[in-house]
C-alpha positions as CSV (number, residue, x, y, z in Angstrom):
1,M,-6.5,63.0,-178.4
2,T,-6.7,60.6,-181.3
3,R,-3.9,59.8,-183.8
4,H,-5.8,61.8,-186.4
5,D,-6.0,64.9,-184.1
6,V,-2.2,64.5,-183.3
7,S,-1.5,64.4,-187.1
8,L,-3.6,67.6,-187.8
9,A,-2.0,69.5,-184.8
10,T,1.5,68.5,-185.9
11,T,0.8,69.5,-189.4
12,A,-0.4,72.9,-188.3
13,L,2.7,73.4,-186.1
14,A,5.0,72.3,-189.0
15,A,3.2,74.8,-191.3
16,D,3.6,77.6,-188.8
17,A,7.2,76.9,-188.4
18,R,7.8,76.9,-192.1
19,A,6.0,80.2,-192.4
20,A,7.8,81.8,-189.5
21,T,11.4,80.8,-190.2
22,P,12.3,81.2,-193.9
23,A,14.1,84.5,-193.5
24,R,15.9,83.2,-190.4
25,S,17.0,80.0,-192.1
26,L,18.4,81.9,-195.1
27,L,20.7,84.1,-193.0
28,P,23.5,81.5,-192.5
29,W,23.5,80.8,-196.3
30,L,23.7,84.5,-197.1
31,G,26.5,84.8,-194.6
32,G,28.2,81.8,-196.3
33,A,27.8,83.4,-199.7
34,V,29.3,86.6,-198.5
35,L,32.2,84.7,-196.9
36,I,32.9,82.8,-200.1
37,G,32.9,86.1,-202.1
38,L,35.4,87.6,-199.6
39,L,37.6,84.5,-199.8
40,L,37.6,84.7,-203.7
41,L,38.9,88.3,-203.3
42,V,41.9,87.4,-201.1
43,P,44.4,86.7,-204.0
44,K,43.3,90.0,-205.6
45,L,44.8,91.9,-202.8
46,G,48.2,91.2,-204.2
47,V,49.6,90.1,-200.8
48,P,51.1,86.6,-201.1
49,Y,51.5,86.2,-197.4
50,A,47.7,86.8,-196.8
51,T,46.9,84.4,-199.6
52,S,49.2,81.8,-198.2
53,L,47.8,82.3,-194.7
54,V,44.2,81.9,-195.8
55,F,45.2,78.9,-197.9
56,T,46.6,77.1,-194.8
57,L,43.3,78.0,-193.0
58,L,41.3,76.3,-195.8
59,V,43.4,73.2,-195.6
60,S,43.0,73.1,-191.8
61,F,39.2,73.2,-192.3
62,I,39.3,70.4,-194.8
63,L,41.2,68.3,-192.3
64,A,39.1,69.2,-189.3
65,Q,35.8,68.8,-191.2
66,S,36.7,65.5,-192.7
67,W,37.8,64.1,-189.3
68,D,34.4,65.1,-187.9
69,W,32.6,62.8,-190.2
70,I,34.2,59.8,-188.3
71,G,34.6,61.5,-185.0
72,G,31.3,63.5,-184.9
73,L,28.9,61.5,-187.0
74,A,30.2,57.9,-186.2
75,G,31.6,58.6,-182.7
76,Y,35.1,57.0,-183.4
77,V,38.0,59.2,-182.3
78,N,40.6,58.7,-185.1
79,L,43.8,60.3,-183.8
80,G,45.7,59.1,-186.9
81,H,43.5,61.1,-189.4
82,F,46.5,63.3,-190.2
83,A,48.3,60.3,-191.7
84,W,45.8,60.3,-194.6
85,Y,47.0,63.9,-195.2
86,G,50.6,62.8,-195.3
87,V,50.1,59.8,-197.5
88,G,48.0,62.0,-199.9
89,A,50.8,64.6,-200.0
90,Y,53.4,61.9,-200.8
91,A,51.3,60.1,-203.5
92,F,50.7,63.5,-205.2
93,A,54.4,64.5,-205.0
94,I,55.6,61.2,-206.3
95,S,53.1,61.2,-209.1
96,L,53.8,64.8,-210.1
97,N,57.6,64.1,-210.2
98,A,56.9,61.1,-212.4
99,G,55.3,63.4,-215.0
100,V,51.6,62.6,-214.2
101,P,49.3,65.6,-215.0
102,V,48.3,67.6,-212.0
103,P,44.5,66.6,-212.1
104,L,45.5,62.9,-212.2
105,C,47.9,63.4,-209.3
106,F,44.9,64.4,-207.1
107,V,43.1,61.3,-208.2
108,V,46.1,59.2,-207.5
109,A,46.4,60.7,-204.0
110,M,42.8,60.0,-203.2
111,A,42.9,56.5,-204.5
112,V,46.0,55.5,-202.6
113,V,44.6,56.8,-199.3
114,A,41.2,55.3,-200.0
115,L,42.8,51.9,-200.5
116,A,44.9,52.2,-197.4
117,A,42.0,53.4,-195.3
118,A,39.9,50.5,-196.5
119,I,42.6,47.9,-195.7
120,L,43.3,49.3,-192.2
121,S,39.6,49.5,-191.4
122,F,39.4,45.7,-191.0
123,P,41.8,45.5,-188.0
124,L,40.9,48.9,-186.6
125,F,37.2,48.6,-186.3
126,R,37.7,45.4,-184.3
127,L,38.5,47.9,-181.6
128,K,36.4,50.4,-179.8
129,G,36.8,53.5,-177.5
130,D,40.3,54.3,-176.3
131,Y,41.6,51.2,-177.9
132,F,40.6,52.4,-181.3
133,A,42.0,55.9,-180.6
134,F,45.3,54.7,-179.6
135,A,45.6,52.2,-182.4
136,T,44.9,55.0,-185.0
137,L,47.4,57.2,-183.2
138,A,50.1,54.5,-183.9
139,I,49.6,55.0,-187.6
140,L,51.4,58.3,-187.6
141,P,54.7,57.2,-186.3
142,L,54.5,54.1,-188.5
143,A,53.9,56.2,-191.5
144,E,56.7,58.6,-190.6
145,L,59.1,55.6,-190.1
146,L,58.2,54.2,-193.4
147,A,58.7,57.6,-195.2
148,F,62.2,57.8,-193.7
149,N,63.1,54.3,-194.7
150,L,61.6,54.0,-198.2
151,S,64.1,56.4,-199.4
152,K,64.0,55.3,-203.1
153,L,60.3,56.1,-203.2
154,T,60.0,58.9,-200.6
155,G,63.4,60.5,-200.6
156,G,63.9,59.6,-196.9
157,A,65.0,62.3,-194.6
158,D,65.8,64.6,-197.6
159,G,62.1,64.7,-198.6
160,I,60.7,65.3,-202.0
161,V,61.1,68.6,-204.0
162,L,58.4,69.3,-206.4
163,P,58.8,71.2,-209.7
164,P,59.6,74.8,-208.8
165,D,56.4,76.4,-210.2
166,Y,54.5,79.2,-208.7
167,V,51.1,77.6,-208.0
168,L,49.9,79.6,-205.0
169,L,46.9,81.1,-206.9
170,Q,45.9,77.7,-208.5
171,A,46.4,76.0,-205.1
172,F,44.4,78.6,-203.3
173,Y,41.3,78.3,-205.6
174,T,41.7,74.5,-205.6
175,A,41.7,74.5,-201.7
176,L,38.7,76.9,-201.6
177,G,36.7,74.7,-203.9
178,L,37.6,71.7,-201.9
179,A,36.6,73.3,-198.7
180,I,33.2,74.4,-200.1
181,A,32.7,70.8,-201.4
182,T,33.7,69.4,-197.9
183,F,31.1,71.6,-196.2
184,A,28.4,70.7,-198.8
185,L,29.3,67.0,-198.3
186,T,28.8,67.5,-194.6
187,I,25.3,68.8,-195.1
188,A,24.4,66.0,-197.4
189,L,25.8,63.4,-195.0
190,S,23.8,64.8,-192.1
191,R,20.6,64.5,-194.1
192,S,21.2,61.1,-195.7
193,R,20.4,57.5,-194.9
194,F,24.1,56.8,-194.7
195,G,24.6,59.6,-192.3
196,Y,21.8,58.3,-190.1
197,A,23.4,54.9,-190.1
198,L,26.6,56.6,-188.6
199,K,24.6,58.6,-186.1
200,S,23.0,55.3,-184.9
201,I,26.4,53.7,-184.6
202,R,27.6,56.6,-182.5
203,N,24.7,56.1,-180.2
204,D,24.6,52.3,-179.8
205,E,26.1,49.8,-182.2
206,Q,24.1,46.8,-181.0
207,A,20.8,48.6,-181.1
208,A,21.7,49.9,-184.6
209,E,22.3,46.4,-185.8
210,V,19.0,45.2,-184.2
211,V,17.1,47.7,-186.3
212,G,18.7,46.5,-189.5
213,I,21.8,48.6,-190.0
214,R,24.9,46.7,-191.2
215,I,27.5,48.6,-189.3
216,F,30.9,47.5,-190.7
217,P,30.2,48.8,-194.3
218,A,29.0,52.1,-192.8
219,K,32.2,52.4,-190.7
220,L,34.3,51.4,-193.7
221,G,32.6,53.9,-195.9
222,V,33.1,56.8,-193.6
223,M,36.8,55.9,-193.0
224,V,37.5,55.7,-196.7
225,L,35.5,59.0,-197.4
226,S,37.2,61.0,-194.6
227,G,40.7,59.7,-195.6
228,A,40.1,60.5,-199.3
229,I,39.2,64.1,-198.5
230,A,42.1,64.4,-196.1
231,A,44.3,63.1,-198.9
232,L,43.2,65.9,-201.2
233,G,44.0,68.4,-198.5
234,G,47.5,66.9,-198.2
235,A,47.9,66.9,-202.0
236,V,46.9,70.6,-202.5
237,H,49.2,71.6,-199.6
238,A,52.1,69.7,-201.1
239,W,51.5,71.3,-204.4
240,Q,51.6,74.8,-202.9
241,L,54.7,74.1,-200.6
242,S,56.8,72.4,-203.4
243,Y,58.6,70.5,-200.7
244,I,57.6,67.8,-198.2
245,D,59.5,65.6,-195.7
246,P,58.3,63.0,-193.1
247,P,58.2,65.3,-190.0
248,T,56.2,67.9,-192.0
249,V,53.4,65.6,-193.0
250,F,53.4,63.0,-190.2
251,G,54.7,64.9,-187.2
252,L,52.8,64.7,-184.0
253,S,53.5,68.4,-183.3
254,V,50.9,69.3,-185.9
255,A,48.9,66.0,-186.4
256,L,46.4,66.6,-183.6
257,V,45.7,70.2,-184.3
258,P,42.8,69.6,-186.8
259,V,41.3,67.2,-184.3
260,A,41.5,69.8,-181.5
261,M,40.0,72.4,-183.8
262,A,36.9,70.2,-184.5
263,L,36.5,69.4,-180.8
264,F,37.1,73.0,-179.8
265,G,34.2,74.3,-182.0
266,G,31.8,71.4,-181.3
267,S,32.3,68.1,-182.9
268,G,29.1,66.8,-184.6
269,L,27.6,70.2,-185.1
270,L,27.4,71.6,-188.7
271,W,29.3,74.8,-187.8
272,G,31.5,73.3,-185.1
273,P,34.7,72.5,-187.1
274,M,34.4,75.8,-189.1
275,I,34.3,77.9,-185.9
276,G,36.9,75.8,-184.2
277,V,39.3,76.2,-187.1
278,A,38.7,80.0,-187.5
279,L,39.2,80.7,-183.8
280,L,42.1,78.3,-183.0
281,F,43.9,79.1,-186.2
282,T,43.8,82.8,-185.3
283,V,45.0,82.0,-181.7
284,Q,47.8,79.8,-183.1
285,Q,49.0,82.4,-185.5
286,F,49.0,85.0,-182.7
287,L,51.0,82.8,-180.4
288,L,53.6,81.9,-183.1
289,V,54.2,85.6,-183.7
290,N,54.1,86.8,-180.0
291,M,55.1,83.7,-177.9
292,S,57.3,81.7,-180.1
293,I,58.7,79.7,-177.2
294,L,55.7,78.9,-175.2
295,H,53.1,79.0,-178.0
296,A,52.4,75.3,-177.9
297,T,52.0,75.2,-174.1
298,V,49.5,78.2,-174.1
299,Y,47.7,76.6,-177.0
300,G,47.3,73.3,-175.2
301,L,46.2,75.1,-172.1
302,I,43.4,76.8,-174.0
303,I,42.1,73.5,-175.3
304,L,42.3,72.0,-171.7
305,L,40.2,74.9,-170.4
306,I,37.7,74.5,-173.0
307,G,37.4,70.7,-172.3
308,R,37.0,71.5,-168.6
309,F,34.5,74.3,-168.7
310,M,32.9,73.9,-172.0
311,P,32.5,70.1,-172.7
312,G,31.1,69.4,-176.1
313,G,32.8,72.4,-177.6
314,L,32.4,76.2,-177.7
315,L,29.2,76.1,-179.7
316,R,27.5,73.9,-177.0
317,S,28.4,76.2,-174.2
318,R,25.8,78.3,-172.3
319,L,27.6,81.4,-173.5
320,T,27.0,80.8,-177.1
321,K,23.4,79.8,-176.6
322,A,22.7,82.9,-174.5
323,I,23.6,85.1,-177.4
324,P,20.7,85.3,-179.9
325,A,22.8,86.2,-182.9
326,L,24.9,83.1,-182.3
327,R,22.4,80.6,-181.1
328,F,21.8,79.2,-184.6
329,L,25.5,77.9,-184.7
330,S,24.7,75.6,-181.8
331,R,21.6,74.2,-183.4
332,E,21.7,70.4,-183.9
333,Q,20.8,69.1,-187.3
334,H,17.6,67.1,-187.1
335,L,15.3,66.0,-189.9
336,A,11.6,66.4,-189.3
337,P,8.6,65.0,-191.3
338,T,7.2,67.6,-193.8
339,G,3.8,69.0,-193.4
340,A,2.4,66.7,-196.2
341,A,4.1,63.7,-194.7
342,V,2.8,64.3,-191.2
343,A,-0.7,64.4,-192.6
344,A,-0.2,60.8,-193.7
345,G,-0.7,59.7,-190.0
346,N,-4.1,57.9,-189.7
347,E,-5.9,55.3,-187.8
348,R,-4.0,52.4,-189.5
349,L,-0.4,51.8,-189.1
350,P,1.6,51.8,-192.4
351,M,2.2,48.0,-192.0
352,P,1.4,45.0,-194.0
353,I,-1.6,43.0,-192.8
354,R,-0.8,39.3,-192.5
355,V,-3.2,36.6,-191.9
356,P,-1.4,34.2,-189.5
357,D,-1.8,30.4,-189.9
358,P,-2.0,28.9,-186.4
359,S,-0.7,25.6,-187.8
360,C,2.6,27.1,-188.9
361,E,5.5,27.4,-186.6
362,L,7.1,30.8,-186.6
363,L,9.8,30.3,-183.9
364,V,11.5,27.1,-183.2
365,C,14.2,26.8,-180.5
366,R,15.9,23.4,-180.1
367,K,18.5,22.9,-177.3
368,L,19.2,26.6,-177.4
369,T,22.0,27.3,-174.9
370,K,24.0,30.3,-173.8
371,A,26.7,30.2,-171.2
372,F,28.8,32.8,-169.7
373,G,31.8,31.1,-168.3
374,G,30.5,28.5,-165.8
375,N,27.1,30.2,-165.6
376,I,24.5,28.7,-168.1
377,A,22.0,31.4,-168.5
378,V,19.9,29.6,-171.1
379,N,20.0,25.8,-170.8
380,A,18.9,23.5,-173.6
381,V,15.7,25.5,-174.2
382,D,13.1,23.8,-176.5
383,I,10.1,26.0,-177.4
384,V,7.8,26.4,-180.4
385,V,5.8,29.6,-181.1
386,R,3.1,29.5,-183.8
387,Q,2.0,32.3,-186.1
388,G,-0.4,34.7,-184.5
389,E,0.2,33.7,-180.8
390,V,0.8,36.1,-178.0
391,V,3.0,34.2,-175.5
392,G,3.9,35.3,-172.1
393,L,7.6,34.6,-171.1
394,V,7.9,34.6,-167.3
395,G,10.2,33.6,-164.5
396,A,12.0,35.1,-161.5
397,N,14.8,37.6,-161.9
398,G,17.8,35.9,-163.4
399,S,15.8,33.0,-164.9
400,G,17.1,33.8,-168.4
401,K,14.2,35.6,-170.0
402,T,16.2,38.6,-171.4
403,T,19.1,36.3,-172.3
404,L,16.7,34.2,-174.3
405,F,15.5,37.3,-176.1
406,N,19.1,38.4,-176.7
407,C,19.8,34.9,-178.2
408,I,16.7,35.1,-180.6
409,S,17.7,38.6,-181.8
410,K,21.5,37.5,-182.0
411,V,22.6,40.1,-179.5
412,Y,24.2,36.9,-178.1
413,E,25.4,34.0,-180.2
414,P,23.8,30.9,-178.8
415,T,24.4,27.2,-179.5
416,G,21.6,24.9,-180.6
417,E,19.1,25.4,-183.3
418,L,17.2,28.6,-183.8
419,I,14.7,28.9,-186.7
420,V,12.4,31.9,-187.5
421,D,9.8,31.7,-190.3
422,G,11.5,28.6,-191.7
423,R,15.0,30.1,-191.8
424,N,17.8,28.8,-189.6
425,L,19.5,31.8,-188.0
426,A,22.8,30.1,-187.5
427,G,25.6,32.4,-188.8
428,L,23.3,35.4,-189.4
429,R,24.3,38.9,-188.3
430,R,21.9,40.9,-186.1
431,D,20.8,43.0,-189.1
432,E,20.1,39.9,-191.0
433,V,17.9,38.6,-188.2
434,A,16.0,41.9,-188.3
435,A,15.5,41.4,-192.0
436,V,14.1,37.9,-191.4
437,G,11.4,39.5,-189.3
438,V,12.5,39.8,-185.7
439,G,11.8,43.1,-183.9
440,R,12.4,43.8,-180.2
441,S,12.5,46.2,-177.3
442,F,15.1,46.1,-174.6
443,Q,14.5,45.7,-170.8
444,N,16.6,48.8,-170.3
445,P,15.6,51.0,-173.1
446,R,18.3,51.8,-175.7
447,P,16.9,54.5,-178.0
448,F,19.4,56.6,-180.0
449,G,19.5,59.3,-177.3
450,D,20.7,62.4,-179.3
451,L,18.3,61.8,-182.1
452,T,14.6,62.8,-182.1
453,V,11.6,60.5,-181.7
454,A,10.9,60.8,-185.3
455,E,14.4,60.0,-186.3
456,N,14.6,57.0,-184.1
457,I,11.6,55.5,-185.7
458,A,12.5,56.5,-189.2
459,I,15.9,54.8,-189.0
460,A,14.2,51.4,-188.3
461,A,11.7,52.1,-191.2
462,T,14.3,53.1,-193.8
463,F,16.7,50.2,-192.9
464,R,14.2,47.4,-192.9
465,R,14.2,45.1,-195.9
466,N,12.9,47.1,-199.0
467,G,12.5,50.1,-196.6
468,P,11.4,53.5,-197.9
469,A,13.7,56.5,-198.6
470,L,14.4,58.6,-195.6
471,P,11.7,61.3,-196.2
472,D,9.1,58.7,-196.5
473,A,10.3,56.9,-193.5
474,L,10.0,60.1,-191.5
475,A,6.4,60.3,-192.8
476,E,5.8,56.8,-191.5
477,A,7.3,57.6,-188.1
478,T,4.4,60.0,-187.3
479,A,1.9,57.1,-187.3
480,Y,4.0,54.8,-185.2
481,A,4.6,57.7,-182.7
482,A,1.0,58.5,-182.4
483,F,0.1,54.7,-182.0
484,V,2.4,54.6,-178.8
485,G,1.2,58.0,-177.5
486,L,4.3,60.0,-178.6
487,G,2.6,61.9,-181.5
488,D,3.2,65.3,-179.7
489,R,6.8,64.5,-179.1
490,L,8.1,63.9,-182.6
491,G,10.8,66.6,-182.4
492,E,12.0,65.7,-178.9
493,R,15.3,64.1,-178.4
494,A,15.0,60.6,-177.1
495,D,17.3,61.2,-174.1
496,S,14.8,63.9,-172.9
497,L,12.0,61.3,-172.6
498,S,10.9,59.6,-169.4
499,L,11.7,55.9,-168.9
500,Q,8.2,54.8,-169.9
501,E,8.2,57.1,-173.0
502,K,11.6,55.5,-174.0
503,K,10.0,52.1,-173.7
504,S,7.1,53.3,-175.9
505,L,9.6,54.7,-178.4
506,E,11.3,51.3,-178.6
507,L,8.0,49.6,-179.3
508,A,7.3,52.1,-182.1
509,R,10.8,51.6,-183.5
510,A,10.4,47.8,-183.5
511,L,7.0,48.0,-185.2
512,A,8.6,50.2,-187.9
513,L,10.7,47.1,-188.9
514,H,7.5,45.4,-190.0
515,P,8.4,42.4,-187.9
516,K,6.8,39.0,-188.0
517,L,8.0,38.1,-184.4
518,L,8.0,40.9,-181.8
519,L,9.9,40.5,-178.6
520,V,8.5,42.8,-175.9
521,D,10.7,43.1,-172.7
522,E,8.9,44.5,-169.7
523,V,7.3,47.5,-171.2
524,A,4.3,47.7,-168.7
525,S,6.3,48.0,-165.5
526,G,5.7,51.4,-163.9
527,L,2.5,52.0,-165.9
528,T,-0.8,52.9,-164.2
529,P,-3.7,50.5,-164.5
530,A,-5.3,52.6,-167.3
531,E,-1.9,52.7,-169.1
532,I,-1.5,49.0,-168.8
533,R,-5.0,48.5,-170.3
534,R,-4.1,50.7,-173.2
535,F,-0.8,48.9,-173.8
536,V,-2.6,45.5,-173.7
537,G,-4.9,47.0,-176.3
538,H,-1.8,47.8,-178.4
539,I,-0.6,44.2,-178.1
540,R,-4.0,42.8,-179.0
541,E,-4.2,45.2,-182.1
542,I,-0.7,44.2,-183.2
543,R,-1.7,40.6,-183.3
544,D,-5.3,40.8,-184.4
545,V,-5.0,43.5,-187.1
546,Y,-1.5,43.0,-188.4
547,G,-0.9,39.3,-187.7
548,I,2.3,39.9,-185.7
549,T,3.3,37.1,-183.3
550,V,4.4,38.4,-179.9
551,I,6.4,37.1,-177.0
552,W,6.0,39.3,-174.0
553,V,8.3,39.3,-171.0
554,E,6.5,40.9,-168.1
555,H,6.4,40.8,-164.3
556,I,3.0,42.3,-164.0
557,F,0.9,39.1,-164.2
558,S,-2.4,40.9,-164.5
559,A,-1.2,42.6,-167.7
560,L,-0.3,39.3,-169.2
561,A,-3.5,37.7,-168.1
562,Q,-5.5,40.0,-170.3
563,V,-4.0,39.0,-173.6
564,V,-1.6,36.0,-173.7
565,D,-2.6,32.7,-175.2
566,R,-0.2,30.7,-173.1
567,L,2.8,31.0,-170.7
568,I,6.3,29.8,-171.0
569,V,8.0,29.7,-167.6
570,L,11.7,29.8,-167.1
571,E,13.7,28.7,-164.0
572,Q,17.5,28.9,-164.0
573,G,17.6,29.0,-167.8
574,Q,15.3,25.9,-168.3
575,V,11.7,25.7,-169.3
576,I,9.6,24.3,-166.4
577,A,6.2,24.9,-167.9
578,D,4.7,25.6,-171.4
579,A,0.9,25.7,-171.3
580,P,-2.2,27.7,-171.8
581,L,-2.7,30.4,-169.2
582,A,-5.4,28.6,-167.3
583,E,-3.3,25.5,-166.9
584,A,-0.1,27.2,-166.1
585,V,-1.4,29.1,-163.1
586,K,-2.4,25.8,-161.6
587,D,1.1,24.3,-162.0
588,E,2.8,24.1,-158.5
589,R,6.2,24.6,-160.0
590,V,5.0,27.8,-161.7
591,L,3.4,29.1,-158.5
592,A,6.6,28.4,-156.7
593,A,8.9,29.8,-159.3
594,Y,7.0,32.9,-160.2
595,L,3.3,33.3,-159.7
596,G,2.9,32.5,-156.1
597,Q,3.4,36.0,-154.7
598,A,2.1,37.7,-157.8
599,A,-1.0,35.6,-157.9
600,T,-1.7,36.2,-154.2
601,K,-1.2,39.9,-154.5
602,E,-3.4,40.3,-157.5
603,G,-6.0,37.8,-156.6
604,H,-5.4,35.2,-159.3
């Protein structure tokens, strides 16, 4: 099947899907409209307790959903998220008692927390995993301690009493509007370029940088955004309560409940936090009324059981997926190319056509060195690669080939001089190296596993220098996927692909960066002879048609022999040969280090 056939077939499938599902896709939104209508009627019932109860539910949703932006989208477990709620409550209360108008008090609360979140992001995001989680958890007792001791500002243990106005109705409708805005913002994030940067970070930070994403500003942005919305939740709650004190807004007894709610429903899913809040809030209220002594124990036991038997949350469980009426709740949010965009796939890749100048040096390495303790993996390497060359990089296992690739792409920071297209890469970040024109695949494939084939490729396209908007990048992805033989797998998650398909996906993702220098790391291993010939044809086309310079690490010598102009041979991190293919295979050191057995087996 040609790429054109794949495009036509995929366009037809997309058109059929759009024709078959409009009514079904409208059902959740109709249900949401009905839910909002019912919530608007709650204060009309004239039962203050019911209004107050639903108000608390709305605040819980605001906190759980805003936490899920950093926990579900970016993959960072922020156990101190409730601190933003508390700081926002205090900032609102202090401003209101100082005579600031209520609308401006909300602005002050949001601004104070945004500033605090931005400042704390610098030390916090130097940590990962459990270290990040426990560091954020420490924010809560620190904030509570400060609230107790800064008594002139916070009232200390006595807390702050707000003006005794009856604001339940105003606070309720404010919270409802904020909850709706929070959900709408979640939808926008999941479909935005910024949201896909966060999803990439969640999967693999290094791979995200290699495809051009600057990760710290993305993490800083989501921390500030989630903190600001949590601050508004704290502000509206303080307004309604008319009294706050340190244990109320910083206490660990309630601080982790919104996190538990998001995880219970299904963190990272559109409906996960909402379902988790609705169910756990109901359980919590039932236990408070009927088991006032052991309610916390039972509540915790329920969460432990869910974590043990339904990892990933309730909506990802087999039970939910087995019920047709609930299956849409567990659906992951993926973007797919539109029908018109898919039709853009054709025989030529959407890449610039460069005419290489063989006299120009594209890559220059001088005394390039990388050591790990006492082990020198790359030892004073001097190589020059000119525009338009296809260079084979070979050597025995452990000779430093992949480490050299990691140095060129700045996965590792080497010493020595490294120049690409006339630019010294010293001090550049990985995303800046990608912008200079370096694209690569990994020896062990590192696609963004929970994203689709189309999304993986589109991320590289939209984050390259002067890249297109996300919808256009998704359109481009169809052509790259068809080029590497994945045109019929656009909507498949990357973690469902075979090893060889993942390698093909990484090649497509690297090409979407429009690289000048392409580093290919052992893509042909495991392929059949026919597949190897097809891949060699890809490498030849990449060079001959688009002018891309290629360095190819490969153990299958017969594959390299079909296309490379010369070989660079490494042994123990040093270059022992750098010569045209015909000369390199006659070098006794090359035969001893790498080609002896391979050449004998393959008849070279």
